[in-house]
C-alpha positions, 0 to 999 in steps of 0.5 A, spaced: 907 738 541 908 741 535 902 746 536 905 748 543 913 748 540 910 753 534 907 757 539 912 758 543 916 761 538 911 765 536 911 768 543 919 768 543 918 772 536 913 777 538 918 779 545 924 779 540 920 785 537 918 788 542 923 788 547 929 793 544 934 792 550 935 792 557 935 797 562 943 800 561 947 806 564 953 806 559 951 803 552 949 810 549 954 815 548 950 820 545 949 824 552 956 824 554 958 827 548 953 832 548 954 835 555 961 835 554 961 840 548 955 844 551 961 845 557 967 846 553 965 848 546 961 855 545 959 855 538 956 848 539 952 851 545 949 856 541 947 852 535 943 847 540 940 853 543 938 856 536 936 849 534 931 849 540 928 856 539 926 854 532 924 847 534 919 850 540 917 855 535 915 850 530 912 845 534 908 851 538 905 854 531 904 847 529 899 846 535 895 852 533 896 852 525 894 844 524 897 842 517 896 836 513 903 832 515 907 829 509 911 823 509 918 824 509 924 820 507 931 820 509 937 817 505 942 814 509 949 811 507 952 805 512 960 805 512 962 799 515 969 800 517 971 792 519 977 788 520 978 785 515 973 780 516 970 776 510 963 780 508 958 776 513 962 775 518 965 779 525 965 787 524 964 786 516 957 785 517 952 782 511 948 786 506 942 783 509 943 784 516 944 792 514 938 792 510 934 788 516 936 793 521 934 799 516 927 796 516 926 794 523 929 801 523 922 804 519 917 799 523 919 802 530 918 810 526 912 808 522 909 804 529 908 798 526 906 795 532 901 800 533 903 802 540 905 809 539 905 814 534 907 814 526 912 819 526 911 819 518 919 819 517 922 813 513 929 811 511 931 809 505 939 806 503 941 811 498 940 808 491 945 814 488 952 816 490 954 823 491 956 822 483 950 821 481 952 813 480 948 807 482 950 804 489 946 800 494 948 805 500 953 801 503 960 802 504 966 797 506 972 799 509 978 795 512 980 799 518 984 795 522 991 799 519 988 805 524 992 805 530 989 803 536 982 800 532 983 793 532 984 793 539 979 798 542 975 800 537 973 808 536 974 813 541 968 818 541 969 826 541 971 828 548 972 821 550 979 819 554 979 812 552 984 809 548 981 807 541 982 810 534 980 817 533 974 818 531 974 823 525 980 818 522 975 813 522 970 817 519 975 820 514 975 813 511 969 813 508 963 819 508 958 822 504 956 829 504 951 830 511 947 835 507 945 829 503 946 823 506 944 821 513 951 817 515 951 811 519 958 808 520 958 801 523 964 799 528 967 793 531 968 797 538 966 804 542 971 804 547 973 797 548 965 796 549 964 802 553 958 804 548 954 800 543 952 807 539 952 814 539 949 819 534 951 827 534 945 832 535 943 836 529 948 841 528 951 839 522 959 839 520 963 834 516 962 828 521 955 829 523 952 822 523 951 815 527 956 810 530 953 803 532 957 797 534 956 791 528 953 787 534 948 792 535 946 794 527 940 789 526 933 789 526 932 786 533 936 791 537 933 798 540 940 801 539 939 804 532 932 807 533 934 810 540 940 813 536 937 816 530 932 819 535 938 823 538 941 825 531 933 827 530 933 833 536 931 827 542 933 826 548 933 821 553 926 821 557 930 821 563 934 827 561 936 832 567 936 826 573 943 828 574 945 820 573 940 817 576 940 821 582 934 826 582 927 827 578 928 832 572 925 838 573 918 840 570 917 847 571 915 847 563 915 840 559 917 844 553 924 846 555 926 842 561 927 834 561 927 832 555 923 838 552 917 833 551 911 834 554 907 827 554 913 823 556 913 824 564 919 826 567 923 820 570 930 817 573 933 813 569 933 807 573 925 808 574 922 802 569 917 799 574 909 800 574 910 806 578 914 813 576 916 815 583 917 822 580 910 824 578 903 821 577 902 826 572 901 823 564 902 816 561 907 813 565 908 807 559 910 813 554 916 814 558 918 807 561 916 803 554 919 809 550 925 808 545 928 814 548 928 810 555 933 805 558 928 800 560 926 794 557 920 792 553 921 799 549 916 799 543 914 806 542 915 813 540 909 819 542 906 825 539 910 830 542 917 826 540 913 826 533 912 834 533 920 835 535 923 830 530 918 833 524 920 840 527 928 838 527 927 836 519 924 843 517 930 847 519 938 846 518 941 842 517 936 837 517 931 840 512 937 839 506 936 832 506 929 833 504 931 835 497 937 829 497 937 825 490 940 819 494 934 815 494 934 816 486 929 823 486 931 828 482 928 834 486 922 833 488 917 834 482 911 831 486 905 828 483 899 825 486 897 818 487 892 818 481 896 822 477 891 827 476 895 833 478 902 835 478 907 841 482 913 844 479 918 846 478 921 843 485 926 847 488 923 853 485 924 860 485 919 865 483 912 861 481 910 854 482 906 851 477 900 846 478 898 841 473 891 838 474 886 834 471 880 838 469 875 834 474 880 838 480 877 845 477 874 849 483 878 845 487 882 848 494 889 849 495 893 852 501 900 853 502 903 852 509 910 855 511 914 850 515 911 852 522 904 851 519 902 858 518 897 859 511 902 863 506 896 863 501 890 859 499 885 859 493 882 855 487 885 851 482 882 855 476 885 852 470 888 846 468 895 850 469 895 854 475 901 859 477 902 860 484 906 866 486 912 865 491 917 870 489 916 874 495 917 868 500 924 867 503 928 861 501 926 854 505 921 848 505 913 850 504 908 845 503 902 845 498 895 842 500 890 840 494 883 837 495 877 838 498 879 835 505 887 837 503 889 831 504 894 830 499 900 834 501 907 835 498 913 839 500 916 845 496 922 848 496 923 855 495 930 857 493 
């Protein structure tokens, strides 16, 4: 009997990890806000269209110029806007719950279950605040005095529900979006109308993610779903007109969710057959973190390409050079301490200081689209690479026979 009980507990645990949420219709507010702003805010619409063009160009060039990928780390700050409860109760969730939620976010982005693709993107709770002081990356503010917050929670931009004004809540605690990805944990959103929403990556003082306290956990799929939006992923059913019709799929890079390996479908279609198309791998959509289906468990290669392209351009690109996780600049050193790349950021040259055994090794410098900018060999223990003629931005330096070690370099 004991063995049977333990087996049941193990099965339940596995199911909790796999099951990120139920089929839903109102839980994510990102689309509602995005569509409203696309219709009413011309500046926002132009930003999105520009970003789409940049991301499409990068993903296309990446396919033609395969470069060695590198692990990106994004500093996160969590602002808990509670109702005055003691820490660990009600909306004032504990540090441990937040830490586990971030760990759960990373297991999904890094494909810990092996069912999807490793995005090679990690999130760390900030260890340094904007003034360089030590922090645990968690800020707590009592928001109960803000009008309507205790009764109704927060009202997303463009919504007509009766909660507190979104910017008023965010002004209680926010850090520079150029250096930190802001997450606001709140008591409610529209009195329960949503469990989370995220800004699409257009920057601004209030850029970030809002999530209700009950969904900020390691077992909930809300956090990875909303972070996906924050790094420019749409719902897999994008374009279905509210579960009415199959999304257009003439060109998978500009229709639907703008990703080619997630077959288009209607929001409510989660069964064994996709009623919209027999093409593609149906599991990539119905089990996707960006779907509303149950048992979601994966991101795809197409989504990885889109996320990583988004990270390479403004406004997300600045996060790669943040000191939020304790790194001053990004003076890269190999895992075996056989070479280092500095200064970083750089203006005119980068120096590669290498041990003698690396003399003659090949190096390549790529731009953020995967295009080769320059290449050569390490000719001395102090090799200088000229970059003064390059435009400002992110570049990648790869070294070794198989070019397996790749570091990012910022050109100022």
